[in-house]
C-alpha positions as CSV (number, residue, x, y, z in Angstrom):
1,M,25.9,4.5,-8.9
2,T,23.0,3.4,-11.4
3,A,22.9,0.0,-10.0
4,A,22.6,1.4,-6.4
5,F,19.6,3.6,-7.3
6,V,18.0,0.5,-9.2
7,M,18.4,-1.5,-5.9
8,A,16.7,1.2,-3.9
9,A,13.8,1.1,-6.3
10,A,13.8,-2.6,-6.2
11,Q,13.7,-2.6,-2.4
12,G,10.6,-0.5,-2.5
13,L,8.9,-2.7,-5.1
14,L,9.8,-5.8,-3.0
15,A,8.4,-4.4,0.1
16,L,5.3,-3.4,-1.8
17,F,4.8,-7.0,-3.0
18,L,5.6,-8.7,0.3
19,A,3.5,-6.5,2.5
20,P,0.1,-8.2,2.1
21,G,1.8,-11.5,2.5
22,V,3.2,-10.6,5.8
23,V,-0.2,-9.6,7.1
24,G,-1.8,-12.9,5.7
25,L,1.1,-14.8,7.5
26,I,0.2,-13.2,10.7
27,R,-3.5,-14.0,10.3
28,W,-2.8,-17.7,9.4
29,L,-0.4,-18.2,12.4
30,K,-3.0,-16.6,14.7
31,A,-5.7,-19.0,13.4
32,R,-3.4,-22.0,13.8
33,L,-2.5,-21.0,17.4
34,Q,-6.2,-20.7,18.0
35,N,-6.8,-24.2,16.7
36,R,-8.6,-22.7,13.6
37,R,-7.8,-23.5,10.0
38,G,-7.9,-19.9,8.9
39,A,-7.5,-18.3,5.5
40,P,-4.2,-19.0,3.4
41,A,-1.4,-16.5,3.9
42,W,-2.1,-15.1,0.3
43,Q,-5.7,-14.2,1.2
44,P,-4.8,-10.4,1.4
45,Y,-3.8,-10.4,-2.3
46,R,-7.2,-11.7,-3.2
47,E,-8.9,-9.0,-1.1
48,L,-6.8,-6.2,-2.7
49,R,-7.6,-7.4,-6.2
50,K,-11.3,-7.6,-5.3
51,L,-11.3,-4.0,-3.8
52,F,-9.6,-2.6,-6.9
53,Q,-12.5,-4.0,-9.1
54,K,-15.3,-2.6,-6.9
55,E,-17.0,0.6,-7.4
56,I,-16.1,3.8,-5.2
57,V,-18.9,5.0,-3.0
58,V,-18.2,8.6,-1.6
59,S,-20.3,10.5,0.9
60,R,-22.0,13.6,-0.2
61,N,-20.2,15.6,2.6
62,A,-16.7,14.5,1.4
63,S,-14.4,17.1,-0.2
64,W,-11.3,16.8,-2.4
65,L,-9.4,16.0,0.7
66,F,-11.2,12.7,1.0
67,H,-10.2,11.8,-2.5
68,L,-6.5,12.9,-2.1
69,A,-5.9,11.1,1.3
70,P,-5.5,7.5,0.1
71,F,-2.8,8.5,-2.5
72,V,-0.8,10.6,0.1
73,V,-0.9,7.7,2.5
74,F,0.1,5.2,0.0
75,A,2.8,7.3,-1.5
76,S,4.4,8.4,1.7
77,T,4.5,4.9,3.0
78,L,6.0,3.6,-0.3
79,M,8.6,6.3,-0.1
80,V,9.6,5.1,3.4
81,A,10.0,1.6,2.0
82,V,12.3,2.9,-0.6
83,L,14.5,4.7,1.9
84,V,14.8,2.1,4.7
85,P,17.5,-0.6,4.3
86,V,15.5,-3.6,3.1
87,L,18.2,-5.7,1.2
88,A,21.3,-3.5,1.1
89,A,23.2,-0.9,3.0
90,P,24.5,1.8,2.6
91,L,22.9,3.2,-0.6
92,P,22.8,6.6,-2.1
93,V,19.3,7.3,-1.0
94,D,20.5,7.0,2.5
95,R,21.7,10.6,2.1
96,I,18.1,11.9,2.0
97,G,16.5,8.9,3.8
98,D,17.5,9.6,7.4
99,L,15.9,9.3,10.7
100,L,14.0,12.5,10.5
101,V,12.7,12.0,6.9
102,V,11.3,8.6,7.8
103,V,9.6,9.8,11.0
104,Y,8.0,12.8,9.2
105,L,6.9,10.7,6.1
106,L,5.1,8.2,8.4
107,L,3.6,11.1,10.4
108,L,2.5,12.7,6.9
109,G,0.4,9.5,6.1
110,T,-1.1,9.5,9.7
111,F,-2.1,13.2,9.5
112,F,-3.8,12.8,6.1
113,L,-5.6,9.8,7.2
114,A,-6.9,11.4,10.3
115,L,-8.0,14.4,8.2
116,A,-9.8,12.0,5.9
117,G,-11.6,10.4,8.8
118,L,-12.9,13.8,9.9
119,D,-13.8,15.1,6.4
120,P,-17.2,13.2,5.8
121,G,-18.4,14.4,9.2
122,S,-19.4,10.8,10.5
123,A,-19.3,10.2,14.2
124,F,-17.0,7.2,14.0
125,G,-14.5,8.9,11.7
126,G,-14.1,11.8,14.0
127,M,-13.7,9.4,17.0
128,G,-11.2,7.3,15.2
129,A,-9.2,10.3,14.1
130,S,-9.0,11.8,17.5
131,R,-7.8,8.4,18.9
132,E,-5.3,8.0,16.1
133,V,-3.7,11.5,16.6
134,T,-3.5,10.8,20.4
135,V,-1.6,7.5,19.7
136,A,0.7,9.2,17.1
137,A,1.6,12.2,19.5
138,L,2.8,9.6,21.9
139,A,4.4,7.0,19.5
140,E,6.2,9.3,17.0
141,P,8.6,10.8,19.5
142,T,9.4,7.3,20.9
143,L,10.3,6.2,17.3
144,A,12.5,9.0,16.8
145,L,14.2,8.6,20.1
146,A,14.6,4.9,19.7
147,I,16.4,5.2,16.3
148,F,18.3,8.2,17.6
149,A,19.9,5.9,20.3
150,L,21.3,3.8,17.4
151,A,22.3,6.9,15.5
152,R,24.3,8.2,18.5
153,G,26.5,5.2,18.4
154,A,26.9,5.3,14.6
155,G,27.6,9.0,14.4
156,S,24.9,9.3,11.8
157,T,21.2,9.6,11.3
158,N,21.3,7.7,8.0
159,L,19.5,4.4,8.4
160,G,22.0,2.7,6.2
161,E,25.0,4.0,8.0
162,I,23.5,2.7,11.3
163,A,23.1,-0.7,9.9
164,A,26.6,-0.8,8.6
165,R,28.0,0.5,11.9
166,T,26.2,-2.3,13.8
167,M,27.5,-5.0,11.3
168,A,31.0,-3.5,11.9
169,D,30.6,-3.7,15.8
170,P,28.7,-6.9,16.5
171,L,28.9,-6.4,20.3
172,S,26.8,-3.2,20.1
173,A,23.8,-5.3,19.1
174,V,23.6,-6.7,22.6
175,S,24.4,-3.4,24.5
176,P,21.7,-2.1,26.9
177,G,21.0,0.8,24.6
178,H,20.2,-1.5,21.7
179,L,18.0,-3.8,23.8
180,L,16.1,-0.9,25.3
181,A,15.5,0.8,21.9
182,F,14.5,-2.4,20.4
183,A,11.8,-2.9,23.1
184,A,10.6,0.7,22.7
185,L,10.4,0.4,18.9
186,F,8.5,-2.9,19.1
187,I,5.9,-1.4,21.3
188,V,5.6,1.6,18.9
189,M,5.2,-0.8,16.0
190,L,2.2,-2.5,17.7
191,A,0.6,0.9,18.3
192,E,1.4,2.5,14.9
193,T,0.2,-0.5,12.9
194,G,-3.0,-1.1,15.0
195,R,-2.0,-4.3,16.6
196,L,-2.9,-5.8,20.0
197,P,-3.0,-4.7,22.7
198,V,-3.3,-1.1,21.3
199,D,-6.0,-1.8,18.6
200,N,-7.6,-5.0,17.3
201,P,-7.2,-5.3,13.4
202,A,-10.0,-7.9,13.2
203,T,-12.5,-6.0,15.4
204,H,-16.0,-5.1,14.1
205,L,-17.0,-3.2,17.2
206,E,-17.1,0.4,16.3
207,L,-16.6,1.8,19.8
208,T,-13.2,0.0,20.1
209,M,-11.9,0.9,16.7
210,I,-9.0,3.3,16.1
211,H,-7.6,2.6,12.6
212,E,-10.7,1.1,11.1
213,A,-13.0,3.8,12.4
214,M,-11.2,6.3,10.2
215,I,-11.7,4.3,7.0
216,L,-15.3,3.2,7.4
217,E,-16.4,5.6,4.7
218,Y,-13.9,4.4,2.2
219,S,-14.5,1.7,-0.6
220,G,-13.2,0.3,-3.9
221,R,-9.7,1.2,-4.9
222,Y,-9.5,3.9,-2.2
223,L,-9.9,1.4,0.5
224,A,-7.5,-0.9,-1.4
225,L,-4.7,1.7,-1.3
226,I,-5.2,2.4,2.4
227,E,-5.1,-1.2,3.3
228,W,-2.2,-1.8,1.2
229,A,-0.4,1.2,2.8
230,S,-1.3,-0.2,6.2
231,A,0.4,-3.7,5.4
232,L,3.3,-1.8,3.9
233,K,3.7,0.2,7.1
234,L,3.8,-3.0,9.2
235,L,6.4,-4.4,6.9
236,V,8.5,-1.2,7.2
237,F,8.4,-1.5,11.1
238,F,9.5,-5.2,10.7
239,V,12.4,-4.1,8.5
240,L,13.6,-1.4,10.9
241,L,13.3,-3.9,13.9
242,G,15.3,-6.6,11.8
243,N,17.8,-4.6,9.8
244,L,18.7,-1.8,12.2
245,F,19.1,-4.0,15.3
246,V,20.1,-7.3,13.7
247,P,21.5,-6.2,10.4
248,W,23.5,-9.3,9.5
249,G,22.5,-10.6,6.1
250,L,22.2,-7.1,4.5
251,A,24.0,-6.8,1.2
252,T,27.1,-4.6,1.5
253,A,28.0,-5.3,-2.2
254,L,25.5,-5.3,-5.1
255,T,26.4,-8.9,-6.4
256,P,23.9,-11.7,-7.1
257,G,25.2,-13.7,-4.3
258,A,25.0,-11.0,-1.7
259,V,21.5,-9.9,-2.8
260,A,20.3,-13.5,-2.6
261,T,21.8,-14.0,1.0
262,A,20.1,-10.6,1.9
263,A,16.6,-11.9,0.6
264,G,17.1,-15.1,2.6
265,A,17.9,-13.3,5.8
266,L,15.0,-10.9,5.2
267,A,12.6,-13.7,4.8
268,L,13.9,-15.2,8.1
269,K,13.6,-12.0,10.1
270,L,10.0,-11.2,8.8
271,G,9.1,-14.8,9.6
272,V,10.4,-14.5,13.3
273,L,8.8,-11.1,13.7
274,A,5.4,-12.4,12.3
275,V,5.5,-15.4,14.7
276,A,6.3,-13.0,17.7
277,V,3.4,-10.7,16.8
278,A,1.0,-13.7,16.3
279,V,1.9,-15.3,19.5
280,L,1.6,-11.9,21.4
281,E,-1.7,-11.3,20.0
282,T,-3.1,-14.7,20.9
283,R,-1.9,-14.2,24.4
284,V,-2.9,-10.7,25.4
285,A,-6.2,-8.8,25.3
286,K,-6.9,-5.3,24.0
287,L,-6.1,-2.7,26.5
288,R,-8.7,-0.1,27.5
289,L,-8.3,3.1,25.6
290,F,-7.4,5.0,28.7
291,R,-4.5,2.4,29.4
292,V,-3.0,3.0,25.9
293,P,-1.1,6.2,26.9
294,E,0.5,4.3,29.8
295,L,1.8,1.7,27.6
296,L,3.2,4.3,25.2
297,S,4.7,6.4,27.9
298,A,6.5,3.3,29.1
299,S,7.9,2.8,25.6
300,F,9.0,6.5,25.6
301,V,10.9,6.0,28.8
302,L,12.6,2.9,27.5
303,A,13.7,4.9,24.4
304,L,14.9,7.7,26.6
305,L,16.9,5.3,28.7
306,A,18.3,4.0,25.5
307,V,19.5,7.5,24.5
308,T,20.9,8.0,28.0
309,S,22.9,4.7,28.0
310,S,24.3,5.7,24.5
311,F,25.9,8.7,26.1
312,L,27.0,7.0,29.3
313,L,28.2,3.6,28.0
314,R,30.6,4.7,25.2
């Protein structure tokens, strides 16, 4: 039991360490696909170190909420990383880390970030917060439905149990419900992490910003925590896509060989998903803001069809 809890903590620390590297890898791949040299994959680590060393500048209109939000966003995202099956499943934390807990922890970070964008009273912060809440209102139900489609077949909302059930029944991974849920969750991942075509993480045009508009007032270690949490959130979605839908490689026994195999499988899955996101972002343009709800509505329909198929195709 002690080893299982140590593994859960190690999963969170591993995700925390790998998250900036995944973002850097996507940037490097995009640069190569666009015939540019690009920054190395470890550039986000340098940026975080520099931000932690910089001074914090706070608006006169900011309240205690502005100071609290980065810590809540970072802590809630880190807790999700501890609860999702990164290397092993099932684990004791699966008893508390079910579908609803993960969804609400992610929503908690989004809620506080939106409040922080409103708090200083800047025009761009309010605009970004309004857009972020609109996206979250459409994306979070889809996230819950997509994972619930898997939970219906597994008979449990615990993420570790869902992964274990899929490993026990390999044919379920290619069922219509799984494929529809995967497509829905992939679209939600793009929206929740501010990727194209919903948002452009490299934009400097304020009128098109969503995520970046909310954090324009942040600097120093506050900005470092938010950026780190954003990278960690992307990695969490990659883990959900990789280890819930294609869970093979997850360690079912806490032995050195099984954990090493799980680490290799995780690296492979993260690499494949990073390539997919990089290729997508070099092939599509950003949608107009008024078209984003249409895309998210389509993902909701896909998730609803996945749930329906889980009841019909048993």
